[in-house]
C-alpha positions in Angstrom: -23.4 -48.0 -57.5 -20.6 -48.8 -54.9 -21.6 -49.7 -51.1 -19.5 -47.8 -48.5 -17.7 -49.8 -45.8 -19.7 -49.7 -42.3 -18.6 -49.0 -39.3 -18.7 -52.5 -38.4 -16.3 -53.5 -41.6 -13.9 -50.8 -40.3 -13.9 -52.7 -36.8 -13.4 -55.5 -38.4 -10.5 -54.7 -40.3 -8.7 -53.0 -37.2 -9.7 -56.4 -35.6 -8.0 -58.5 -38.4 -4.9 -56.4 -38.8 -4.7 -56.4 -35.1 -4.1 -60.3 -35.4 -1.3 -59.3 -37.1 0.2 -57.0 -34.4 -0.3 -54.3 -36.5 -2.4 -50.6 -36.5 -4.7 -49.0 -38.9 -4.4 -45.5 -39.9 -6.6 -43.7 -42.0 -5.1 -40.8 -44.3 -5.8 -38.1 -46.4 -2.5 -37.8 -47.5 -0.5 -40.6 -48.1 3.1 -39.9 -49.0 3.7 -42.8 -51.8 0.7 -41.4 -53.7 -0.7 -45.0 -53.2 -3.8 -46.3 -51.9 -2.3 -47.8 -49.0 1.2 -48.7 -47.7 2.7 -50.1 -44.3 5.8 -49.2 -42.3 7.5 -52.3 -41.9 9.5 -51.3 -38.6 6.2 -49.9 -36.8 3.3 -52.6 -38.7 1.2 -49.3 -39.5 -1.1 -50.1 -42.2 -2.0 -46.4 -43.5 -5.0 -46.2 -45.9 -6.6 -43.6 -47.9 -9.6 -42.2 -46.2 -11.3 -42.1 -49.6 -11.2 -46.0 -49.7 -14.1 -46.0 -47.4 -16.3 -45.2 -49.8 -15.9 -48.5 -51.8 -16.1 -52.0 -50.0 -14.0 -53.7 -52.9 -11.2 -51.2 -52.9 -11.2 -50.9 -49.2 -11.1 -54.9 -48.6 -8.4 -55.4 -51.3 -6.2 -52.7 -49.9 -6.7 -53.5 -46.5 -5.7 -57.8 -47.0 -2.9 -56.5 -49.5 -1.3 -54.6 -46.6 -2.0 -57.5 -44.4 -0.1 -59.6 -46.5 3.1 -57.8 -46.2 2.5 -58.3 -42.3 1.8 -62.0 -42.8 5.1 -62.2 -45.2 7.1 -60.7 -42.0 5.9 -63.1 -39.8 6.5 -66.2 -42.1 9.9 -65.1 -43.7 8.3 -64.7 -47.1 10.4 -62.4 -49.4 12.7 -61.4 -46.8 14.7 -59.1 -48.5 11.8 -57.3 -49.6 10.2 -57.2 -46.0 13.1 -56.0 -44.6 12.2 -53.4 -41.5 15.9 -52.0 -41.4 16.7 -50.9 -45.0 19.4 -48.5 -43.8 21.9 -51.1 -43.4 21.4 -53.2 -46.8 24.6 -53.9 -49.1 24.5 -53.1 -52.8 23.6 -56.8 -53.1 20.9 -56.8 -50.7 19.4 -53.8 -52.9 19.9 -55.6 -56.1 18.2 -58.7 -54.6 15.3 -56.5 -53.3 14.6 -54.9 -56.6 14.9 -58.1 -58.5 12.3 -60.1 -55.9 10.0 -56.8 -55.4 7.7 -57.9 -58.3 7.4 -61.6 -57.1 7.1 -60.4 -53.6 4.0 -58.3 -54.3 2.3 -61.1 -56.3 2.7 -63.4 -54.0 1.1 -60.8 -51.3 -1.7 -60.5 -54.0 -2.6 -64.2 -53.9 -2.5 -64.3 -50.2 -4.9 -61.3 -50.1 -7.3 -63.2 -52.7 -7.3 -66.0 -50.7 -8.4 -64.1 -47.8 -10.8 -62.0 -49.3 -12.7 -65.1 -50.7 -12.8 -66.3 -47.2 -14.5 -63.2 -45.6 -16.2 -61.7 -48.4 -16.6 -64.3 -51.4 -19.0 -61.6 -53.1 -16.3 -59.3 -53.7 -13.8 -59.3 -56.4 -9.8 -58.6 -55.4 -8.5 -55.5 -56.9 -4.6 -56.6 -57.3 -1.3 -55.6 -59.1 -1.3 -55.7 -62.9 1.5 -54.5 -65.6 0.7 -50.6 -64.9 1.5 -51.3 -61.0 4.7 -52.8 -62.0 5.6 -49.8 -63.7 4.5 -47.7 -60.7 6.5 -49.7 -58.3 9.7 -49.2 -60.2 9.1 -45.6 -60.8 8.2 -44.3 -57.6 9.5 -47.0 -55.3 12.4 -49.3 -56.4 14.2 -46.3 -57.7 15.2 -45.2 -54.0 16.9 -48.5 -53.9 18.5 -47.9 -57.2 19.4 -44.5 -56.9 20.5 -44.7 -53.2 17.8 -42.0 -52.1 15.2 -43.9 -50.4 12.4 -43.6 -47.8 12.9 -45.6 -44.4 11.2 -48.4 -43.9 8.3 -48.1 -46.2 6.7 -50.4 -48.5 4.5 -48.7 -51.0 1.6 -50.6 -52.6 -1.8 -51.2 -54.0 
């Protein structure tokens, strides 16, 4: 049976996110349908409250979303991590769609390394090919169709 996230671990996650100038919100209803998301403008990470039931899932989501903050701070995949998406040109939108999967894979690799440092006994649950389809169907379609939600990166 999976072990629940302790109050100490939740505090540790909040402190880690704060190191990246972010905030953590536990949500019962994420707009994206994903287990976690980050608002690039406000640097707020929202995760499903249900993820607290499993340490492995919780830490995989937290570190994946923090990885997006790391990318913002270190100019990794900047078109994917651009906060103001209302001003994207058609060329920028195309670049975003073409680099999104590589950006998510980079974030996954970063999160994997960080999880190995924090909790080597936990296995990182990262993206696979089904997530790639989800990314295109539920997130990148907004850039392809010109109908997108402001300032969101949906993930995990």
